[in-house]
PLY file of the C-alpha trace (Angstrom):
ply
format ascii 1.0
element vertex 151
property float x
property float y
property float z
element edge 150
property int vertex1
property int vertex2
end_header
12.80 -7.77 -7.24
10.67 -6.24 -3.85
7.37 -5.21 -3.20
8.57 -1.43 -3.09
10.80 -1.71 -6.43
8.02 -3.36 -8.10
5.61 -0.58 -7.12
7.71 2.13 -7.36
9.38 1.52 -10.73
12.96 0.97 -9.49
15.22 -2.07 -9.75
18.39 -2.74 -8.78
19.75 -0.49 -11.95
17.85 2.34 -10.92
15.97 2.79 -14.13
12.12 3.31 -14.22
9.92 0.55 -15.74
8.12 2.54 -18.13
4.32 2.92 -17.40
2.50 0.12 -20.18
-1.13 0.40 -22.11
-4.17 -1.90 -21.04
-5.62 -2.09 -24.41
-8.53 -4.28 -22.69
-9.56 -1.17 -20.82
-7.96 1.50 -23.16
-6.49 2.73 -20.02
-3.00 4.67 -19.77
-1.30 3.16 -16.49
0.86 5.51 -15.18
4.41 6.22 -15.04
6.49 5.74 -11.97
7.44 9.34 -12.33
3.34 10.60 -12.54
3.00 8.09 -9.14
4.07 9.07 -5.82
7.16 6.88 -4.81
6.11 4.47 -2.09
7.93 3.65 0.83
5.99 0.56 2.46
8.39 0.19 5.44
8.12 3.77 6.32
4.93 3.09 8.31
1.79 0.80 8.28
-0.24 3.61 6.60
2.13 3.46 3.71
2.20 -0.51 3.64
-1.46 -0.45 3.69
-1.46 2.18 0.75
1.44 0.04 -1.23
-0.88 -3.07 -0.64
-3.72 -1.34 -2.00
-1.82 0.06 -5.07
-0.16 -3.40 -5.66
-3.37 -5.25 -5.82
-5.14 -2.57 -7.83
-2.56 -2.68 -10.53
-2.51 -6.45 -9.99
-6.47 -6.44 -11.28
-5.69 -4.05 -14.26
-7.77 -1.56 -12.45
-7.35 1.87 -12.59
-8.46 4.14 -9.47
-11.47 5.45 -11.63
-12.71 1.95 -12.26
-12.05 1.00 -8.65
-13.88 3.44 -6.69
-17.38 3.01 -7.89
-16.92 -0.73 -7.14
-15.78 -0.01 -3.65
-18.20 3.07 -3.53
-15.34 5.57 -3.16
-14.01 8.56 -5.35
-11.00 7.80 -7.35
-9.14 11.10 -4.98
-10.35 8.98 -2.23
-8.35 6.03 -3.24
-5.32 7.84 -4.43
-4.86 9.53 -1.22
-4.92 6.25 0.63
-2.15 4.71 -1.49
-0.23 7.36 -1.18
-0.33 7.40 2.73
-2.25 10.82 2.95
-5.56 9.37 4.35
-6.49 6.60 6.82
-9.26 4.15 5.41
-11.90 2.74 7.17
-12.15 -0.87 8.10
-15.19 -1.14 5.56
-12.89 0.33 2.55
-10.32 -2.22 3.51
-13.11 -4.94 3.64
-14.70 -3.66 0.18
-11.18 -3.66 -1.59
-10.38 -7.11 -0.16
-13.45 -8.35 -1.99
-13.07 -6.44 -5.36
-9.78 -7.08 -5.70
-9.55 -10.67 -4.36
-6.84 -10.00 -1.81
-7.70 -12.71 0.51
-8.03 -10.50 3.11
-4.75 -8.70 3.21
-6.08 -5.25 3.73
-8.44 -6.11 6.54
-5.77 -7.89 8.32
-3.34 -4.76 7.83
-5.91 -2.43 9.03
-5.49 -3.13 13.09
-1.88 -1.71 12.62
-3.01 1.39 10.51
-5.96 2.14 12.87
-3.33 1.85 16.12
-1.20 4.07 13.90
-3.82 6.66 13.56
-4.77 6.64 17.22
-0.86 7.52 18.04
-0.80 10.12 15.65
-3.90 11.44 17.19
-2.86 11.51 20.48
-5.47 8.83 21.71
-2.56 6.22 22.48
1.04 6.13 23.21
2.80 3.15 21.45
5.66 2.63 23.07
9.09 3.25 21.08
10.17 -0.23 21.33
6.95 -1.29 20.24
7.15 1.19 17.17
10.91 -0.18 16.35
9.19 -3.69 16.10
6.19 -2.97 13.66
8.89 -1.22 11.30
11.26 -4.49 11.82
7.58 -6.14 10.85
6.98 -4.27 7.58
10.34 -4.33 6.68
10.31 -8.28 6.79
6.50 -8.42 4.85
8.25 -6.03 2.72
11.42 -7.35 1.84
11.14 -10.57 3.54
14.96 -9.91 4.77
16.28 -12.20 7.41
19.47 -10.59 7.82
17.32 -7.46 9.55
17.06 -7.25 13.54
14.26 -9.98 14.53
14.77 -11.60 11.20
15.41 -15.45 11.31
0 1
1 2
2 3
3 4
4 5
5 6
6 7
7 8
8 9
9 10
10 11
11 12
12 13
13 14
14 15
15 16
16 17
17 18
18 19
19 20
20 21
21 22
22 23
23 24
24 25
25 26
26 27
27 28
28 29
29 30
30 31
31 32
32 33
33 34
34 35
35 36
36 37
37 38
38 39
39 40
40 41
41 42
42 43
43 44
44 45
45 46
46 47
47 48
48 49
49 50
50 51
51 52
52 53
53 54
54 55
55 56
56 57
57 58
58 59
59 60
60 61
61 62
62 63
63 64
64 65
65 66
66 67
67 68
68 69
69 70
70 71
71 72
72 73
73 74
74 75
75 76
76 77
77 78
78 79
79 80
80 81
81 82
82 83
83 84
84 85
85 86
86 87
87 88
88 89
89 90
90 91
91 92
92 93
93 94
94 95
95 96
96 97
97 98
98 99
99 100
100 101
101 102
102 103
103 104
104 105
105 106
106 107
107 108
108 109
109 110
110 111
111 112
112 113
113 114
114 115
115 116
116 117
117 118
118 119
119 120
120 121
121 122
122 123
123 124
124 125
125 126
126 127
127 128
128 129
129 130
130 131
131 132
132 133
133 134
134 135
135 136
136 137
137 138
138 139
139 140
140 141
141 142
142 143
143 144
144 145
145 146
146 147
147 148
148 149
149 150
């Protein structure tokens, strides 16, 4: 099962995985219908959001519980996870520390920053480079060697 399938609650049969209750925290996890479907291969920002959500859920934390630990509001984190807001490098580092990701988010941040610069018009990433970034993201998400550039 790919990261996308895990995060969106979809699998080969196209069925949803129902939400589970975390008894220790008394927090009801949102079902896949309540969460925005993630498409991590769509852009660096989407991939970052998917990784953040993945690691947050692995840690068993709600947005409400993670927020104070990383000095961010739950709504800010929700927007980052949904690829609607660009994260700062500081936020990426704090999330890495709290979620014990091994630095995944901080390593992804330069790609997110480059995407932001392109969107704001401060940089012009050549079309071929954009295609290579999308292929890289697809490989990271699915690990599919059959994709162009795969081994």
